[in-house]
C-alpha positions as CSV (number, residue, x, y, z in Angstrom):
1,M,-82.2,4.7,-16.9
2,L,-81.6,2.1,-18.9
3,A,-84.2,0.4,-17.6
4,E,-86.3,2.8,-18.5
5,G,-85.4,2.9,-22.0
6,R,-84.0,5.6,-22.3
7,P,-80.6,6.6,-23.5
8,I,-77.4,7.7,-21.9
9,V,-75.2,10.6,-23.4
10,I,-71.3,10.3,-22.0
11,F,-68.9,13.4,-24.0
12,P,-65.9,10.7,-24.2
13,E,-63.5,13.8,-24.1
14,G,-65.2,15.3,-20.9
15,T,-65.6,18.2,-22.1
16,R,-65.5,20.4,-25.2
17,R,-62.3,21.2,-27.6
18,K,-61.1,23.7,-30.2
19,M,-60.6,21.8,-33.7
20,H,-58.1,21.0,-35.0
21,D,-56.8,20.1,-31.2
22,P,-55.8,16.4,-30.7
23,P,-58.1,14.4,-28.7
24,D,-58.0,13.1,-25.3
25,Y,-60.3,10.1,-24.5
26,K,-61.5,9.3,-20.8
27,P,-60.6,5.6,-19.4
28,G,-64.4,6.8,-18.2
29,V,-66.2,6.4,-21.5
30,A,-63.9,2.1,-21.6
31,A,-65.1,1.4,-17.7
32,L,-69.1,2.0,-18.7
33,Y,-68.7,0.6,-22.0
34,A,-68.3,-2.4,-20.1
35,L,-69.9,-2.3,-17.0
36,L,-73.9,-1.4,-19.7
37,A,-72.5,-3.9,-21.6
38,V,-74.8,-1.9,-24.1
39,P,-74.1,-1.3,-27.8
40,C,-71.5,2.6,-28.0
41,V,-73.3,5.0,-30.3
42,P,-70.7,6.7,-31.7
43,A,-71.7,10.4,-32.8
44,T,-69.9,13.6,-33.5
45,H,-70.6,17.2,-34.6
46,N,-69.4,20.3,-36.1
47,S,-70.2,23.0,-33.0
48,G,-66.3,23.4,-32.8
49,A,-66.9,25.1,-35.9
50,F,-68.8,28.2,-34.5
51,W,-67.5,27.7,-30.7
52,V,-64.7,30.7,-30.2
53,G,-64.0,30.3,-26.6
54,G,-66.1,30.5,-23.3
55,F,-69.6,31.6,-24.3
56,L,-68.7,33.2,-27.4
57,R,-70.4,31.6,-30.1
58,R,-70.5,32.2,-34.0
59,P,-73.5,31.9,-36.2
60,G,-74.1,28.8,-37.8
61,K,-76.0,25.1,-39.2
62,I,-74.9,22.6,-35.9
63,I,-74.8,19.4,-37.3
64,L,-75.6,16.0,-35.4
65,E,-74.6,12.6,-36.9
66,F,-74.7,9.1,-35.3
67,L,-72.3,6.6,-36.6
68,E,-72.4,2.8,-36.3
69,P,-72.8,1.3,-32.9
70,I,-69.9,-0.6,-31.2
71,P,-71.1,-4.2,-30.2
72,P,-70.6,-4.4,-26.4
73,G,-68.3,-7.6,-25.1
74,I,-65.4,-5.6,-26.9
75,P,-62.0,-5.5,-24.9
76,R,-61.2,-2.1,-23.2
77,R,-57.6,-1.4,-25.6
78,T,-59.8,-1.7,-28.9
79,F,-63.2,-0.3,-27.7
80,M,-61.4,2.6,-26.9
81,T,-59.5,2.8,-30.4
82,L,-62.9,2.4,-32.3
83,L,-64.7,5.1,-30.4
84,Q,-61.6,7.0,-31.4
85,Q,-61.0,6.1,-34.4
86,R,-64.9,6.0,-35.6
87,I,-65.6,9.5,-35.0
88,E,-62.2,11.6,-34.9
89,T,-62.3,10.4,-38.9
90,A,-66.5,11.6,-38.2
91,T,-65.6,14.3,-37.4
92,G,-62.4,15.7,-40.3
93,K,-64.9,14.6,-43.0
94,L,-67.6,16.7,-41.3
95,L,-65.4,20.0,-40.4
96,A,-63.6,20.0,-43.6
97,K,-66.7,20.5,-45.1
98,T,-68.1,22.8,-41.8
99,E,-65.4,25.6,-43.1
100,K,-66.4,25.1,-47.4
101,E,-69.4,26.3,-46.2
102,M,-68.1,29.3,-44.0
103,A,-65.1,30.3,-46.6
104,V,-67.9,30.4,-49.6
105,L,-70.4,32.0,-47.1
106,S,-67.5,34.0,-46.0
107,A,-66.4,34.9,-50.0
108,V,-69.8,36.3,-50.1
């Protein structure tokens, strides 16, 4: 994929989680980061605000934000800490904004 110039998308937790549940980042993301030796572009989204569980969804606008890239070559533990901090900080801000917007809409 990289040789073709295509991006590789990895979900570092391997699954979805409910809003405000604690993160559970898997070590495979660090292994791939080290093996591929390319920048990692973390991303965040607010889909958890609309996911009820299973296949149930609430209507709403899902936002996907790409964060500052992490350059290759950072030690594993530092990479995992940086990755989690960036994603969780950005996700917290995005979900807080989404929850406020949902509260305004439900009050109307």
